[in-house]
N, C-alpha and C positions, 0 to 999 in steps of 0.2 A: 567400425564405430565412427560415428559422425560427430565431429566437434564443431562448435560454433557459438554464436552469441545472438540473443534476441532481446530487444527492448520494446516495451509498449508503455503508453501513458494515456490516462483518461482524466478529464477535468471535472470540476464542480464549479458551479456559479454562485456568486454571492456579492455582497457589498463590502468594500473596505473604505472607510471614511466617506461613505455615501456614494462611492463610485462603483459601478458594476465591473466585476473582474471575473476571470475564469482561468482556464488551463494556461493560456498564454502569459498570464501574470503570476503563475506559480501555484495556483490552487489546483494541484494535480497529484494523482496517484501515478507512480511509475514503478515498473518491475523489470528487472534485467535477469535473464537466464544465461549461464555460460557453462560450457563443458559438453558432455555427451549424454546419451539416453540413460545410462546406468550411474554415472557420476556427474552430477550437475550441481551448480551453485546458483542460488538466487539471492538477490538483494533488492531493496527498493524502499519505497515510502508510500504509505496509504494516508490520504487526507480523509478526515472524518469530522462529523459534528460531535459535540459533547455527549449527546445522547447515544452515539454509536461506539464510543470508546470501549466500554466493557465487552461488548459482543465481538468487536474486531480483535481486541487483545486476547480474549478467551479462545477464539478460533485459531489464532496464530500459535498460542501456547499449546493447545491440544494437538496441533500438528507437529510440534517439536521445532518450530521456527523461532529463532532467537530474536527477541526484541532488543534493539540497541539504543533506542531513544524514543521519548514521547515529548513533543514540544508543542507549545502554542506560540507561533512566531509573529503574529500580527495583532495589532490592537484595534479596537473599534471595528471589528469585522462582524458581519451578520450573514449567516449564523456564525457562532464561534467555531473556528476551524482549528483542528488539532492535527498533528502529523506524527505518525509512528514510523520509525525506520526499523528495518528487519533484515535478517540474514539467515540463510539455511543451506543445507546441502543434503543430497540424497538422489534418488531416482527422479529424473525430470518430470515424469508423469505424476508421481506422488506429490512433488512440490507444486505443480500446476493445479492439481486437484485441491490441495490444502489452501492455496491462495484464492482459488475460486470460492471455496466455502467462506473464507474470511470476507471477501468482497460481497458475497450474497447476504451476509448479515446486515449490510447497509440497506438492503432493499426491504427489510421488514418494517 
C-alpha cells in the first residue's frame, strides 16, 4: 500500500474592486488527497459563480462528500464568487471521480 499526499489548485479570473485577479490572489479551487488507494481522505475548496452553486453542491452530496462551509468572502467582485469547502473519505479513485464530476458541472 502506498501512502502519500497530493495537492492541486486551479484558478478563476475575475474583477475585485475593478482590479483583475486570479489564482494568485485567492480565487482558486484546491483539492488535497492523503492516504492510500483504498483508504484516502480528500478535502478542499471549490470556487464557483452564483449560477454554479446548486450543480456543484448537488454533485458533492450525491458523491457522499461532506460540505463543511459555503461562503462569499469578497465584496464587489465580478462575477460573484462563492467558495464551498468539503471533506470526504473512501477509495482514492472514487473520490477523484466524484470531484471530477463536481468540477465538470462548472463547464456547462
